[in-house]
C-alpha atoms as one frame of an Amber mdcrd trajectory, in Angstrom:
protein
 -34.801  13.694 -55.556 -34.256   9.786 -55.744 -30.805  11.280 -56.055 -31.040
  13.153 -52.513 -32.694  10.400 -50.925 -29.977   7.585 -52.257 -27.074  10.270
 -50.779 -29.430  10.531 -47.772 -29.156   7.145 -47.149 -25.617   6.187 -47.561
 -25.018   9.463 -45.121 -27.148   7.547 -42.765 -25.314   4.407 -43.827 -21.885
   6.027 -43.224 -23.245   7.420 -39.710 -24.251   4.487 -38.249 -21.079   2.236
 -39.262 -19.350   5.513 -37.402 -21.189   4.530 -34.986 -21.049   1.307 -34.764
 -17.034   1.311 -34.810 -17.468   3.533 -32.050 -19.048   1.656 -29.937 -16.583
  -0.783 -30.259 -13.588   0.583 -30.115 -15.224   1.964 -26.795 -15.807  -2.234
 -25.589 -12.531  -3.492 -26.561 -10.825  -0.436 -24.960 -12.801  -1.304 -21.466
 -12.288  -4.823 -22.091  -8.264  -4.323 -22.652  -8.455  -2.291 -19.521 -10.171
  -5.194 -17.541  -7.969  -7.650 -18.795  -4.933  -6.190 -17.816  -5.047  -4.467
 -14.505  -6.743  -8.471 -13.510  -3.468  -9.901 -14.983  -1.224  -7.497 -13.709
  -2.658  -8.118  -9.944  -1.343 -11.550 -10.588   1.863 -10.820 -12.567   4.633
 -12.412 -13.670   2.672 -15.643 -12.909  -0.216 -16.952 -10.007   2.198 -19.620
  -8.771   4.319 -16.105  -7.602   2.054 -14.718  -4.802   3.802 -11.693  -4.422
   1.693  -9.143  -6.532  -1.861 -10.222  -5.054   0.481 -10.438  -1.893   1.091
  -7.127  -1.942  -2.038  -5.624  -3.374  -4.119  -7.717   0.166  -1.467  -5.575
   2.379  -1.372  -2.423   0.942  -4.670  -2.000  -0.580  -6.911  -4.077   1.411
  -5.668  -3.796   4.759  -5.177   0.107   5.414  -8.972  -0.122   4.291  -9.682
  -2.370   6.669  -9.770  -5.583   5.552  -8.607  -8.830   8.017  -6.023 -11.606
   6.402  -8.795 -13.624   5.875 -11.300 -11.281   4.023  -8.615  -9.621   2.076
  -7.892 -12.998   0.503 -11.109 -13.530  -0.598 -12.448 -10.363  -1.694  -8.585
  -9.944  -3.850  -9.323 -13.356  -5.788 -13.341 -12.485  -6.167 -12.196  -8.416
  -7.475  -9.562 -10.104  -9.990 -12.526 -12.698 -10.978 -15.121 -10.221 -11.619
 -12.088  -7.421 -13.259 -11.822 -10.617 -15.853 -15.241 -11.657 -16.353 -16.090
  -7.655 -17.117 -12.940  -7.949 -19.745 -15.469 -11.113 -21.584 -18.676  -9.866
 -21.269 -17.648  -6.357 -22.432 -17.246  -8.490 -25.745 -20.719 -10.377 -25.893
 -24.126  -9.091 -26.042 -25.288 -11.039 -23.179 -27.575  -8.019 -21.191 -25.048
  -5.732 -22.136 -27.112  -2.656 -21.279 -28.938  -3.754 -18.830 -27.131  -4.699
 -16.300 -23.048  -5.365 -17.519 -22.297  -1.518 -18.189 -24.429  -0.889 -15.725
 -22.620  -2.979 -13.059 -18.655  -1.836 -14.812 -19.785   2.111 -14.042 -20.467
   1.408 -10.074 -17.098  -0.604 -10.072 -15.365   2.092 -11.466 -17.224   4.246
  -9.122 -16.197   2.328  -6.041 -12.897   2.803  -7.348 -12.803   6.520  -7.578
 -14.203   7.047  -4.146 -11.487   5.272  -2.378  -8.615   7.185  -4.510  -9.908
  10.309  -3.520  -9.938   9.322  -0.010  -6.439   7.834  -0.374  -5.114  11.511
  -2.061  -7.337  13.340   0.385  -5.864  11.265   3.609  -2.766   9.929   2.738
  -1.249  12.337  -0.938  -0.495  11.334  -4.283   2.296   9.087  -3.596   3.244
   5.539  -4.590   1.643   2.854  -6.650  -2.404   2.410  -6.832  -2.311  -1.039
  -7.444  -4.869  -1.049 -10.152  -1.994  -2.539 -12.554  -0.270  -4.136  -9.878
   3.862  -3.405 -10.361   3.302  -4.140 -14.216   2.074  -0.302 -14.720   2.902
   1.552 -11.517  -0.013   4.499 -11.033  -0.440   6.804  -8.935  -4.017   7.775
  -6.672  -4.181  10.897  -9.203  -3.825   9.057 -12.626  -5.776   5.992 -11.318
  -8.535   8.712 -10.808  -8.040  10.230 -14.030  -8.405   7.044 -15.645 -11.753
   5.611 -14.280 -13.153   8.988 -14.624 -12.716   8.535 -18.583 -13.702   5.218
 -18.055 -16.785   6.128 -16.636 -17.325   8.865 -19.142 -16.773   6.516 -22.306
 -18.794   3.905 -20.940 -21.798   6.559 -20.150 -21.651   7.558 -23.481 -22.185
   4.084 -25.163 -25.663   4.370 -22.765 -26.745   7.699 -24.158 -25.295   8.467
 -27.281 -25.084   4.973 -28.970 -27.894   3.000 -26.471 -29.782   2.387 -29.636
 -26.927   1.453 -31.767 -25.919  -1.767 -29.005 -27.387  -4.885 -29.832 -28.051
  -7.125 -26.737 -29.207 -10.066 -25.743 -31.278 -11.046 -22.199 -29.148 -14.044
 -21.099 -28.717 -13.628 -17.379 -28.304 -17.177 -16.903 -24.609 -16.853 -19.758
 -23.920 -13.904 -17.549 -24.131 -15.388 -14.336 -21.763 -18.533 -15.474 -19.191
 -16.578 -17.004 -19.232 -13.942 -14.188 -18.573 -17.539 -11.585 -16.601 -19.691
 -14.226 -13.604 -16.268 -14.178 -14.084 -15.894 -10.475 -13.634 -19.547  -9.840
 -10.601 -19.706 -12.271  -9.258 -17.014 -10.329  -9.357 -19.318  -6.981  -7.740
 -22.093  -8.305  -4.751 -20.590 -10.152  -3.742 -18.662  -6.732  -4.711 -20.320
  -4.038  -6.018 -19.042  -0.717  -3.291 -20.873   1.183   0.770 -20.902  -0.605
   2.823 -24.171  -0.397   5.953 -23.038   1.936   9.006 -23.436  -0.523  12.460
 -25.200   0.319  13.940 -21.648   1.020  11.483 -20.614   4.218  12.959 -19.991
   7.061  16.303 -21.121   5.976  19.607 -19.046   7.313  23.124 -19.811   6.255
  26.307 -18.522   8.056  28.042 -17.217   4.749  31.620 -15.152   3.996  31.560
 -11.388   4.212  33.236  -9.398   1.261  36.838  -9.542   2.773  36.385 -13.595
   2.914  36.115 -13.644   7.056  32.886 -15.509   8.337  30.416 -12.536   8.568
  29.391 -13.030  12.181  28.210 -10.826  14.986  30.915 -11.785  17.341  33.297
  -9.615  15.672  31.108  -6.295  15.967  30.517  -7.477  19.336  33.752  -7.327
  20.185  35.218  -4.362  18.749  31.559  -2.660  20.210  30.804  -4.212  23.873
  33.332  -3.423  26.018  32.921  -6.279  28.135  34.441  -8.633  25.580  37.423
 -11.194  25.794  39.734  -8.593  24.517  39.101  -6.436  27.472  39.216  -8.962
  29.868  41.918 -10.344  28.814  43.620  -7.100  28.611  42.718  -5.997  32.306
  44.043  -9.876  33.263  46.985  -8.450  31.591  46.971  -5.654  34.305  45.655
  -7.044  37.356  43.240  -4.641  37.743  39.942  -3.856  36.383  39.433  -0.745
  34.535  36.564   1.146  34.558  34.479   1.307  31.184  32.729   3.898  29.290
  29.419   3.050  27.739  29.189   2.487  24.293  26.146   3.389  21.954  22.401
   3.854  23.230  21.084   1.885  26.350  20.332  -1.831  25.270  16.693  -2.348
  23.815  14.798  -4.803  21.737  14.214  -4.016  18.112  11.619  -6.598  17.938
  13.585  -8.757  15.027  15.331 -11.530  17.384  13.036 -13.620  16.077  14.679
 -13.663  12.630  18.320 -13.454  14.408  19.309 -14.170  17.352  21.915 -12.049
  17.484  20.333  -8.802  15.667  20.297  -6.737  18.807  23.436  -7.105  19.973
  25.726  -4.318  19.085  25.833  -2.168  15.289  23.768  -4.491  13.259  21.948
  -4.313   9.410  19.311  -5.828   8.815  17.911  -5.471   4.996  14.415  -6.297
   3.605  14.517  -7.798   0.012  12.816  -9.338  -3.130  15.430 -11.396  -4.812
  14.136 -10.047  -8.496  13.665  -6.486  -7.333  16.800  -4.179  -9.473  16.931
  -1.588  -6.753  17.175  -3.985  -3.832  19.961  -5.568  -5.268  21.618  -1.952
  -6.070  21.196  -1.133  -2.423  23.169  -5.177  -1.347  25.556  -3.553  -4.069
  25.972  -0.541  -2.443  26.219  -2.295   0.923  28.929  -4.860   0.009  31.123
  -1.554  -1.201  30.335   0.061   2.240  31.713  -3.352   3.712  34.752  -4.051
   2.148  35.853  -0.261   2.560  35.105  -0.852   6.184  36.634  -4.180   7.848
  34.429  -2.878  10.966  31.323  -2.799   9.216  28.185  -3.837  10.826  27.034
  -7.743  10.080  24.244  -7.253   7.276  21.658  -9.187   7.639  18.659 -10.241
   5.253  15.113 -11.164   5.341  14.062 -12.239   2.112  10.554 -11.911   0.582
   9.122 -15.026  -0.808   9.244 -14.151  -4.059  11.590 -16.159  -7.093  13.625
 -17.445  -3.983  14.915 -19.642  -6.832  17.228 -16.091  -7.627  18.784 -15.479
  -4.134  22.142 -16.944  -5.606  22.095 -14.155  -8.607  20.793 -11.736  -5.633
  24.241 -12.408  -3.846  26.413 -12.988  -7.241  24.888  -9.041  -8.468  25.817
  -7.771  -4.780  29.118  -9.133  -5.146  28.910 -10.830  -1.719  26.992 -13.448
   0.120  24.883 -13.156   3.227  22.874 -14.290   6.287  18.975 -14.365   4.990
  16.076 -15.518   5.715  12.829 -16.089   3.176   9.400 -15.181   4.677   6.161
 -15.076   3.863   4.891 -12.453   1.494   2.241 -11.419   3.935   4.321 -12.149
   6.952   7.145  -9.665   5.266   5.119  -6.891   4.038   4.117  -7.368   7.898
   7.508  -6.848   9.581   8.301  -3.819   7.140   6.015  -2.532   8.565   2.816
  -0.161   6.641   3.737   2.299   4.457   7.292   1.155   3.753   8.672  -0.409
   0.635  11.800  -2.575  -0.408  14.690  -1.784  -0.402  14.713  -1.699   3.148
  17.779  -0.745   5.032  17.173  -0.603   9.166  20.814   0.415  11.134  20.024
  -1.061  14.813  22.898  -0.225  18.022  22.275  -1.865  20.611  18.744  -2.742
  19.602  18.200   1.149  18.456  16.562   2.072  16.194  18.859   4.613  14.416
  18.142   4.599  10.839  15.490   2.497   9.031  15.670   3.476   4.737  13.270
   2.247   2.327  11.067   2.085  -0.962  12.470   4.496  -3.710  11.571   7.387
  -5.632   8.990   5.800  -7.621   7.169   4.282  -4.548   7.372   8.292  -2.959
   9.331   7.169   0.504  10.610  10.383   2.105  13.670   8.155   3.046  15.085
   6.467   0.984  18.396   4.382   1.302  21.398   7.112   1.147  24.862   5.515
   1.273  27.036   8.218   2.222  24.725   8.979   4.824  24.416   5.402   5.825
  28.550   5.574   5.899  28.446   8.429   8.287  26.279   7.083  11.348  28.327
   3.779  10.827  31.613   5.711  11.999  29.891   7.646  14.841  31.251   5.933
  18.262  28.726   6.882  20.597  25.099   8.519  20.511
């Protein structure tokens, strides 16, 4: 009989040990998820601002947040994610506050993701793990539901095995410290870089100055070439209009000649591989066609120091300006992603390519299609 009691005691001890292992596995998994989510929103470094600004524009702006409110909310959210990651590993108010608060936060995320899927569809990156780990809204929703299930399991099945200490002051201090640390690491306003609003006149792939005057001369019948020909014949010949009626594209504040004749305006991030490949394809088109439109670039102020290597990879240098990250996304337009390539003719938007297959874009850059559009003599 004593042997049976010993066996039962050993069996219960093993079960208790097994439950403790499961509890810690879930807690470590949840902590790791929140640490990763918080870090991903400031990846690759807090000073870059690229990921957190993209999160604000693409996720918070679409939910109705103002620019300033989005700045405060994003940093508070990241701080809370860091705090939950820390608190999940500590015993302070774990069952009373930490796990319920985590379930509540994940529940709010689930509602937002469900609405996004219902209204927009399961496209693009939900922003949960930033650019570090792109995830569709449906994948993120599934991840959150599984997390809620595991945390609920802790509160029900393993409630008695979880040991906690009631110290609300420690809990709040950790939360405020994490939030404050994020605000200090990522200030509300980024100091402009030296390349901000910097434009240069550079050479095209054919080693000729890439100016719009050559394009205008080739497309505008009122250029000096036409006038000289008319002067030699001593008569003014009627000129047939070429291209669509003159319009304003809205980008003249960045490049004064963007509404003159045929123009290519690109929206690139210096460290984006898709952008580099698109720039290289544009260079190939320009090398094969001397009359290819002028190419000008609006760069996102993200890793701006990589612009020289960007042009080296592209095989040519082009006129460019660098925009603040939030301004860049606003100028690119809601729902659009990099790389962006807009083809204008007399200011009219003929074609706007943007995004990649990963972002779910319906209008990915097509080199052959653009080449055919550019060669059209009338519209």
